N, C-alpha and C positions, 0 to 999 in steps of 0.2 A: 503494501500500501504506501502510496505517495506520502509528503507530511499533511497535505490539504485534504486528501480522503480520510486520513486517519483522525485528523480535527472533526471533518464534519460525521463520522462515525461515534468519537467517544466525546465530543466538546459538547458543549464549551467548555474552555478552559478554567479555573477558579482564577481570580485575581484578588491582588492588594495594593492597597493604594498607599501611597506616600510623597512627603512632599519631596523629596530628591530621593532617586536611584542612583546606586552605583556601581558598575559593573569592573570587579578588579581589587583583590583586597592586597595590592601591593602600596609601596610608599606614596604612592600619588592618591589614590581612592581612599585609603584611609586616613591621610593627610586632610582632604578635603572633608572627609564624615567627622574627623575630630575636631574642625574649624569649626564647621557647622556647628556642632552642640554647644562651644565655649561661645560663641558668637551668642546662640538663644541663651545659655547660660546667664549671660553679662546683661542681657536686655529682659531677662524675664519671660521670654518668649517659648514656643512650643515648635519644632521643628522633627519631624520624622523622618529619620534616614536608612535605608538599608542597602547594605553591600552585600553583592554576588561574590562567590569565588568559585572557581571550576576546580581548586585543588582542594585535598582534602581538609584542609584547614590553611590559615593565612599565613606565609612564609614557603607552603610546602614547594610549589613551584618558583620560588623567588633564585635569581640566581646572578651574581654579581662576584667583581673581583673579589672582595672591594674594599678599598681605603673611600672614607668617607669625611666629606666637609659637614660639619655639625652646623653651619650657619642656619640651615631653615629648620632642623631639629630644634636649637635655641630658641628660634623664633616662635616655634609652635610649644614648646615646652618649656622655658627658660629655668627651670626647676629638674630636667632630666636626668642629673646626674643623680639627684635624690630620690628621685623617683624609679632609679634602677635601672634606666635606657642600657641595654648592653652594647656601648662603647666602651669597652675595659681595656683597649691597647691602643695608645696615643704612638703616633710614628717617631719612632727614634731617629731615624735618617734614611737618607736618599742613595743608590745608584743607579744612575743611566747609563746603562753600557752599550756598544754598537759591536756587535759581534761580525766576528769571521767565523769560518769552520772551526778552528782549533784556536782562536785566539780570543780576546775582547780589551777594548779601549772604553776605559770608564771618562766620562766627561767629566770635567772639572765644576766644583759647584759653582763657582765663579760664571762658569756660560749654560748653565742648566735654565732653561727659558722658566719664567715665572710660571707658568700655567703647571711645570713637570713638578714643583717645589710644594711639598705637604706637611710643611711645618704647621699644628694646629689639629691635625687630619688625624683619624684613627683608623687601624684596621679592624676590619667588622665581620660579620658575619652577616650579609644582608637578609638572609632568611631570620634568623634571631632577631633582629631591628625589628622585620616586618612583622613578625609575631608578636613581639610587644606591643607593638603600635597596635595590634587588633585588640589586645588586652585593653588597652588605653581607651581605645574606643568603644568598646562594649562597657566597661565602669561609666565612660558619660550617657549609654543609653543608646549606643546605634547597633542596630542589628544584623548580624553577619550569617548570612548563610553560607558555610562551606560545601564544597561538593555538589553545588547548582551551576552549572555552566549557561550563561545567556546565549542563547541559539540564536533569537533572532531579533530582530528591532521592530517594535511596533509605531505605525503613525497615524494621526488622527486624518479626519478628508481633508485638511487643510496642508496638509505634505508636512506637518511637524510631526520631531520625535514624541510620543505619548509613554514611553517605557519598552520593556524587554518581556520576551518571553522565554523560560527556560527550556531547556532541550528536555524531552520525551525520556523516560526509563523502561527498559525493560522492549526493546523492540530488536530482534532478532536479526544475524547476517541478512536473511531472506528480506528484509523489510515489514515481516507481520510481528504484529505484539505478540507477546507470552504470557506466561502464566504471572509475571512479575512484572507487567505493564502499568506504567504512571504517566497520564497525559500532566505534561508541561505546566506551568504557570505562569503568569502574567502578574509582572510588577510594575505596575504606573505609577509614574511622577511626575508632580510638575516642572520638573527639570532631570533631564537624565544625564549622567557624567560617565564617561566611556577612558577606563585605565587600565586596559588590557595588557599594556607594555609593547614592546615591538611588534609591526605587525600586525597587529590588533584585528580578529575576525570579523567583527561589528564595525572597528573602525576604517578598515578598509572599503568598507562598503559605502559608510558614510561620506568617505572622500568623493567617492566616485558619485555617490547620489548628489548632493550638493556642491559636486565640483569645488571642492574645498581648494584641490592644489593648483587651481588656474594660476599661472602668471609666476608660479613658483618653479626651483628647480626641482628637477627628480628627488626622487629620496635615495639617499644612500646607506645601505646596510654592512654590517660586517657579520663574521660569525664568532662568538668567545666558546671557546673549549677549556674547561675549567678541572682539576682536579685537587682534592684536597689530602694532605698527607700527614701523618703523625712519624715525628723524626725523633733522633736521640737527641737527649737534654744538652748534650756536651756542642751539637750543631745549633739549639734556636737562638735565634738572635730577635728578641721580641720588639716589634715594631718597625723591623729593615723593610725598605721599601725598594725592590729593583724591578727596572722598569729596561726591555731591552730593544733592539731595532736590529736591521741588517739579517744574518742567516737565521733561519734557513730559507727567509725569502731572497726573489731575485731583486734587481733593481725597477725591474719594473710593476711589481705588485705590493701592495699596502699591508701591512702586518707588522705585530711584533709581538714580544712578552711581557710578561708580569708574574711577580714570585713575592708573596706579601707573607711575613711572620708574624704569625698570631701570638696570642697568650695560649699557655699549655704545651707548648712541643708539637704546635700545628704549623704547618704552611699551606696557604692558598698559590696554585699559581697556575696559569693558562695563558692561551696562546687567541690572537685575536687577527683575523684573515681577512680582509675586505671582500666582499661579495662581487665586486667589479673585475674580479681576477679574471683573465684571458684564457689563461691555459685547462681546457676540460680535463686534462689530466694532473693537476691538482687537488691532492687530498688533504682540506683541512686538518682532518683527524690526524693522518700521519705525518703533518707539518708540525705538529703538536707534540708527537712523540718523538720525532726528529731531536725537535728543540730541548728537549729535557736531555738529552745524550751530550750536547755540550759543555765543556769542560765548568764554564761559569755556572753553568745551572746544576748540574749533577752533584756538584760539591755540597751544594744546600741541603741535597733530599736523600743521597745514596746513604743506604743502610735504612733507611725509612718504611714506611709501609703507607701504602697508599690505602683512602678509608673512605673518600668519595670521588663521584664523578659527574658532568652535567653538561649541557650545551645547549648556548640562547642566543639568538640573533641580536645584535645591536643596532638601533636608529642613530645613523651617524652622520646624518647631511648635515647636521646643524641649523643655523637660523635660516638661511637663504633656501632652504627644502621645508622649512616649516608652514602647514599649512595652514588655513584659515581656521581658528581654533573652535568658533561658535557657528550653530545652525539653530533653525526654529526649535526650540525644546531643550537641548543640551550642548554639551560642550567634550570637546577631547583633551584628555590632562597629562603629565607625564608622557613616556614614552613612546605613547597611541598616537601623539602628535608629532614626537621626535625631539624633546628639549635636550637630549642626552648633549655634553659638550667634549665632542672628540679629545680635542687639543688636553683637555685635562683626565680624560680616561675617568670620567665620572658623570653619573647621573642621578644618584639617588637624592641627594640634594635639589636638584632641578626638577625633579618628578613632585617632591615634597614643595616646594615653593610653586609652581602651577595648582595644587590641587587646593593651596591656602588660599592663591589669587583668587582660584575660579569659587571656591567656596563663600568666598568675601562680596563675591559678584551675586550668586545665588540666592545669598540670605538676603541681601538688598532688597534684590526683586522680591522676596516671597512678602518682605516686610510690606512691600509696595502695594501686593495684591497683584502680582503679576504671574504670569505660567506661560509655559510653551512658546516664548519668543526667543528671540536671542540674547544672549549674555552681554552684551557689547564693552560691557565696563570690566569682563575681564582681560581681553585684549589690550583693551586702555590701559589697565592698569602693569601688563605685563610690560608695556611698552615704556611705563616710568619705573622700571623694577632694576633692582641690582643684576637680576639673572640677562635680561636685556640686555644688560651694558656686557655683562661677562661672555653670553654669546655674539654678541658683535665683535668683540675682539678677538675671536676665533672662527669668523664664519669662513674665509678662505682655508683653512686648515685640511681639509679634504680635498680639497679640489688640486691644492698645491702640489699634493701626494700623487695627482693620476698623470704628473709631468716624471714621476720617478724618483728615485729614494732620495738623489742627489739634489734636484733641484727642491722638493718637498723638505729637505731638512736645512737647507741653505734661505729658502723663504719663510720657514718656521721659526726659524734663527733671527731673522731683521723683523718679522712681525710680533715674535711674542719676547725676545729679548733686547734688540738694539733699540727699536721706537719706545718702547717704554722708558729706557734710559733716557730715552730724548724728549721724553714729558710728553710723546704723542701715545694716546689709550688706544684707538683703533686707528687698523689701515686705512691708508688712503685711499685704497683701489679693490675693486671686487672681482672675484673670479668665479664663472660661473661653471655650473655642471649643465649636461646638454641632454645626457642619455640616462636609463635608469639601468641597474645592475646588469638585469639578465642579456641584454644587448651587448654586451663588453665581451662575451664568449665566444672563441675563433673555433672554427672546424678542427676536428683532432690531426687530421694529416698536415696542418701548419702549424702545429706546434709539438713540443719532445715530449716524448712519453717523458712520466719521473719515476724512478727505482726507488722502493721505500726498503727500508732493510727490515727484515722481520722484528717482530717483537718478543724480547727475551723473558717476560713475564715478572721480570723485576721492577727495571727503572720505565721498561717501555710495554704497551700494552694493545690488545686486540678491542675490536669494538663493543662484541657481544658480553666479553667480562669486563668492559666497562660500563653496559648500560645496567649490567647485576647489580653493581653497587651504587646506582641511582637511584633504587628501590622502585624502577617503572613499571605499573602494573596498567591492565587496561581489562575489563571485562570482556571475555573472547567472543561472547554470541553479541555482538552487538555490528551493525555496518559499520565500515571503516571507513574512519574520519579524515582520511586521505584520499582525495577522489580525484579521477581523473575525467575532464572535458571530454576530452577522446580517447577510447582505451587503445587505437591502433598507434597515436603517436609516438610513445615512447621508443618504442622500435621502429616505425618509420623514419622516424628523425632524428630523436637523441641517440638513439644506438649509432644508427647508419653515420649520423653528422656530426656527432661530437663526442662517439663510443660512451655513451652510457655515462653522462655524468654524475646522476643521481647517483648512481650506484659508488660515487664520492665524497658527493658533496655533505650528503647525509653522514651525522657523525656517531650514529645510532643503528647503522645496518638495517633500515627499513625497507631498500630497495636494492634488489639485486636480479639482475636477468639471468634467467635459467632456460633450458632447452626443454621445448614439447617432447611427446616420443616420434615425432615425424622431424625432428630436429631441428625446429623453426623456433626462431628466441621469443620469450615473452618476459614481462617484466612483474614480478612477484612483490607483491606489497606485505612486507611484516608489519603493519599498525601496531600490534602489540608492543613494539620496541619503539615507539615515537614516545620522545624524551620530549615535543611539542616546541623546538627549538624557533621552528617556522622557516629554516633554510630554503627546504624546498620549495613554499611557496614562493619565493623572492628569486631563487635563481635557478629553476628550471627554465632555457633556454625559450621555449615555446609558451609556457605561462599557461600549461596543460593542467599542472597540479592544483589543486586549490584545497585548502586545510581549513576543515569546518572543526568545529566542537563536538569531540566525544561525549559518553555519558560522563556526566558531573563525578570529581573524584578519581579519575583516573589520572595517568600519567605518570611523571616522576614525582618521589617524596623526599625531596635532597632534606637530610639531616648534618646541620653545623654550615652549611655551604652560602 
């Protein structure tokens, strides 16, 4: 049965009404919810707020480096230390390394651009911080529904967003309801805020429907692949922050590594690859494994044990790719819009700030008796904020690196190091981006295949053992949430022209080409492995793969990540 047939047969759906509906219990969504309740308490007003979260709990699907700038946290909770926010490990020092295959050059502190300095920041588990934010939100009266995926945007007869519907539960692989069937419900709000993270499923639809990206540069993404290690006590350097550029990336490919020492003899490390890479033979997962073998990285973790793994797309286009953030009935906040600052490798402070700014606009609108219109005060407040100034300063960062590592490094040095020393806050020039990430991929025959070493099971690993420690699980008897517009395209185009890049860019082994009995090829989709990184939805050269929401509660369950 189609979703419409199911609704006609088993409907209507139950509905619940709120002042504000928020999709996504990440830093942006929870900060918005908290700020709404804080403002209501200060004014003696009542504002009902609900947050939907597709993960099993707030923080379950959150993945980030992470070094956190506490500025937004301090604005939201000036007493966050007394309240026990898990920002426990201050940064104790920075190393910015330029890697060659067997050597490294440390950039002298004096020449490190301001954006890469981390004095006053904290090495954190963003999942733990998000879980704590969820507790604060609930204490203020916010309703949080974990395990419920917002699957559909609901519109009124004037075309304004009036809320969302959660996905149906208990639909079998054949598309038919089974014994555990439960119809989704409607969450209706005067305003609906979308905080799904990078490449949000509903956010993508809203951008297209309202043409929110008209006149903006195409969005740019990267994939971040992360591991969590427990290391011998004698190797621990709590608060040490390491960033690397260069090897194993070639001069034409954007990417780099990070390694952060947490408290408790733990190290979080990972590798970021821009999804505008050209060579279809490239595998971000294998590049990350290869990067760990460099002497400068190996020295931190050798003799330790890997205890966590995950991957997530990163919205990296910056302010030039930022869509219009408001539309009738709602707004995009956090990485659903793309507020991450790629030059600082930081997004959580930006996500929190946008959630707070949007909440303030929504609260004022509610107090004025408004609903289902545009929260124009949100983008106006953003343009006057410190966040806008920060993102303006780094607006050319990703674009320069499209011109190669040498040009990118030189111009970042000029814009982020030299100009500030000359008293110039923002660069007097703008470099625009012209095409989306998936359009950069070249035919396989035009590129050199890459031979990756086999994993040793101690320092380097394969995909399946990695997915295992991400605690990823989906109810097996449900329709695949990785869908194809045309089932013939993967073999007829992707395999023949690009050598099947989905088998390499996916960090979870979801896609593999297998032989049929007649020796013909077909694409096998192992949706059970999906860690919800959204890379396939972004990088598929034919844009034939569409990621849709699985049943709520499925996916990874990151612990300490």
